[in-house]
C-alpha positions as CSV (number, residue, x, y, z in Angstrom):
1,X,88.5,-101.0,36.3
2,X,91.3,-98.5,35.8
3,X,90.8,-94.7,36.2
4,X,91.6,-92.8,33.0
5,X,92.4,-89.2,33.3
6,X,90.1,-86.9,31.2
7,X,92.3,-83.8,31.4
8,X,94.1,-84.7,28.1
9,X,90.8,-85.0,26.3
10,X,89.4,-81.7,27.7
11,X,92.7,-80.0,26.9
12,X,92.5,-81.2,23.3
13,X,89.0,-79.9,22.9
14,X,89.7,-76.5,24.4
15,X,92.9,-76.2,22.4
16,X,91.0,-76.7,19.2
17,X,88.6,-73.9,20.2
18,X,91.6,-71.6,21.0
19,X,93.3,-72.5,17.7
20,X,90.2,-71.6,15.7
21,X,89.9,-68.2,17.6
22,X,93.6,-67.7,17.1
23,X,93.1,-67.9,13.3
24,X,90.4,-65.3,13.5
25,X,92.2,-63.1,16.1
26,X,95.9,-63.8,15.8
27,X,96.8,-60.9,18.1
28,X,95.0,-62.1,21.2
29,X,97.2,-62.7,24.2
30,X,96.4,-65.1,27.0
31,X,94.3,-62.6,29.0
32,X,92.3,-61.5,26.0
33,X,91.7,-65.1,25.0
34,X,90.6,-66.0,28.5
35,X,88.1,-63.1,28.6
36,X,86.7,-64.3,25.2
37,X,86.2,-67.9,26.5
38,X,85.3,-66.8,30.0
39,X,87.8,-69.1,31.7
40,X,90.8,-68.4,33.9
41,X,94.0,-66.8,32.5
42,X,96.1,-69.6,34.0
43,X,94.1,-72.2,32.0
44,X,94.4,-70.3,28.8
45,X,98.1,-69.6,29.4
46,X,98.7,-73.3,30.1
47,X,96.9,-74.5,26.9
48,X,98.6,-71.9,24.7
49,X,102.0,-72.9,26.0
50,X,101.3,-76.6,25.8
51,X,100.1,-76.4,22.1
52,X,102.6,-73.7,21.0
53,X,99.9,-71.1,20.3
54,X,101.5,-67.7,20.3
55,X,100.0,-64.3,19.7
56,X,101.6,-62.1,17.0
57,X,103.6,-59.4,18.7
58,X,103.6,-55.7,17.8
59,X,106.6,-53.9,16.6
60,X,107.9,-51.2,18.9
61,X,107.1,-47.7,17.9
62,X,108.1,-44.3,19.1
63,X,105.3,-42.4,20.9
64,X,104.9,-39.0,19.2
65,X,102.1,-36.5,18.9
66,X,103.4,-33.8,16.6
67,X,100.1,-32.0,16.4
68,X,100.5,-30.6,19.9
69,X,104.0,-29.1,19.4
70,X,102.7,-25.7,18.5
71,X,100.3,-25.4,21.5
72,X,101.4,-23.3,24.4
73,X,102.5,-25.2,27.5
74,X,99.9,-25.3,30.3
75,X,100.8,-24.1,33.7
76,X,99.9,-27.5,35.2
77,X,102.9,-29.6,36.4
78,X,103.4,-33.3,36.0
79,X,102.7,-34.5,39.6
80,X,103.3,-38.1,38.7
81,X,107.0,-37.4,37.8
82,X,108.3,-37.5,41.4
83,X,105.3,-39.2,43.0
84,X,105.4,-42.7,44.6
85,X,102.0,-44.3,43.7
86,X,101.2,-46.7,46.6
87,X,97.4,-47.2,46.5
88,X,94.3,-47.3,44.3
89,X,92.5,-44.1,43.5
90,X,95.6,-42.1,44.1
91,X,96.1,-41.2,40.4
92,X,93.8,-41.7,37.5
93,X,95.1,-41.1,34.0
94,X,92.9,-40.1,31.1
95,X,93.3,-40.3,27.3
96,X,91.5,-40.6,24.0
97,X,92.4,-42.7,21.0
98,X,91.1,-42.6,17.4
99,X,89.4,-45.7,16.0
100,X,88.4,-46.2,12.4
101,X,85.7,-48.3,10.7
102,X,86.1,-47.7,6.9
103,X,85.3,-44.0,6.4
104,X,84.0,-43.5,9.9
105,X,86.1,-42.2,12.7
106,X,85.1,-42.5,16.4
107,X,86.9,-42.3,19.7
108,X,87.6,-44.4,22.8
109,X,88.1,-42.5,26.0
110,X,89.5,-44.3,29.1
111,X,90.5,-43.7,32.7
112,X,93.2,-46.0,34.1
113,X,94.1,-46.3,37.8
114,X,97.9,-45.9,37.9
115,X,98.3,-48.3,40.8
116,X,96.1,-51.2,39.9
117,X,96.4,-50.6,36.1
118,X,92.7,-51.3,35.8
119,X,90.3,-49.4,33.5
120,X,88.2,-47.4,35.9
121,X,85.9,-46.0,33.2
122,X,85.6,-46.0,29.4
123,X,83.3,-44.5,26.8
124,X,83.0,-44.8,23.1
125,X,82.1,-41.5,21.5
126,X,81.5,-40.2,18.0
127,X,83.0,-36.8,18.7
128,X,86.1,-35.5,20.4
129,X,84.8,-32.9,22.8
130,X,85.3,-31.7,26.4
131,X,81.7,-32.5,27.4
132,X,82.6,-36.2,27.5
133,X,85.3,-35.5,30.1
134,X,83.0,-33.5,32.3
135,X,80.2,-36.1,31.9
136,X,82.6,-38.9,32.9
137,X,83.6,-37.2,36.1
138,X,80.0,-36.4,37.1
139,X,78.7,-39.9,36.2
140,X,81.4,-41.9,37.8
141,X,81.9,-39.9,41.0
142,X,78.2,-39.3,41.8
143,X,77.3,-42.9,41.1
144,X,80.3,-44.8,42.5
145,X,81.4,-42.3,45.2
146,X,84.9,-42.8,44.1
147,X,87.4,-40.2,42.9
148,X,91.2,-39.9,42.6
149,X,93.4,-37.6,44.5
150,X,95.1,-36.7,41.2
151,X,93.8,-36.6,37.7
152,X,96.6,-36.9,35.1
153,X,96.1,-36.1,31.4
154,X,98.0,-35.0,28.3
155,X,97.5,-31.5,26.9
156,X,94.6,-32.2,24.5
157,X,92.0,-29.4,24.3
158,X,89.5,-31.3,26.4
159,X,91.8,-31.2,29.4
160,X,92.8,-27.6,28.8
161,X,89.3,-26.2,29.1
162,X,88.0,-24.1,32.0
163,X,85.1,-26.5,32.6
164,X,87.5,-29.4,33.1
165,X,89.4,-27.5,35.9
166,X,86.1,-26.4,37.4
167,X,85.0,-30.0,37.6
168,X,88.3,-31.0,39.3
169,X,87.8,-28.2,41.8
170,X,84.3,-29.3,42.5
171,X,85.4,-32.8,43.4
172,X,88.6,-31.6,45.1
173,X,90.9,-33.4,42.7
174,X,94.4,-32.1,41.9
175,X,95.3,-31.7,38.2
176,X,98.5,-33.1,36.7
177,X,99.6,-32.9,33.0
178,X,102.2,-34.4,30.8
179,X,104.5,-31.9,29.0
180,X,103.4,-31.1,25.5
181,X,104.6,-33.5,22.8
182,X,105.6,-35.9,25.6
183,X,103.1,-38.8,25.4
184,X,105.5,-41.1,27.2
185,X,104.7,-39.2,30.4
186,X,101.2,-40.8,30.2
187,X,102.9,-44.1,29.3
188,X,100.3,-46.3,31.0
189,X,97.5,-45.1,28.7
190,X,99.8,-45.1,25.6
191,X,100.9,-48.7,26.3
192,X,97.3,-49.8,26.9
193,X,96.1,-48.3,23.6
194,X,99.0,-49.7,21.7
195,X,98.4,-53.3,22.8
196,X,94.6,-52.9,22.7
197,X,94.5,-51.8,19.1
198,X,96.9,-54.5,18.2
199,X,94.7,-57.2,19.7
200,X,91.6,-55.5,18.3
201,X,93.0,-55.9,14.8
202,X,91.4,-54.4,11.7
203,X,87.9,-53.2,12.4
204,X,87.0,-53.2,8.7
205,X,86.6,-57.0,8.9
206,X,83.2,-56.4,10.5
207,X,80.0,-56.1,8.6
208,X,78.8,-52.8,10.2
209,X,79.8,-50.0,12.5
210,X,77.7,-51.5,15.2
211,X,79.6,-54.8,15.1
212,X,82.9,-52.9,15.2
213,X,81.8,-50.9,18.3
214,X,80.6,-54.1,20.0
215,X,84.1,-55.6,19.4
216,X,85.6,-52.6,21.2
217,X,83.3,-53.2,24.1
218,X,84.4,-56.8,24.3
């Protein structure tokens, strides 16, 4: 009897599954595809390269937020500008992004560790309000006993509020802010949202708001 390798067969089967999902979600990169199938990134990357399956790539765009140009500049400096980030929990960066399902607008709020580039915390919210930021700090720090040395944000109203700075003082966290109309100074968050939205694709393809929100969670 001769041993016959089965890897070619399993690769063919898995590649078929990937191709079907690629038709439905053409913007999924290797990591997103690996998360979907609950397999390793290396396996997904190998299969996508072997069978010439490539995600559609987004066009480069200029990061601008014209609506904050008329706001007065906050007194808080950008501490990240001259800082060497050398460890986890040194700097966490916050941001919000708008998401739309048909006529409904909702928000995704995230915190990213600037060293590991991992999402420390996220929340889907139906309103854009400062209470979400305070709630996030209280929930995460009191439950996980983890907090950053520096909290970096843009100059949205949620991060300009007195309650936000009181919360930072409570947990002994230093505040850092990008300059107004300078979203590139929070580039990690901007880059994440840009790619995330591209891979998420059009939420209107779902049958309900609940399905759209579930896709954001995934």
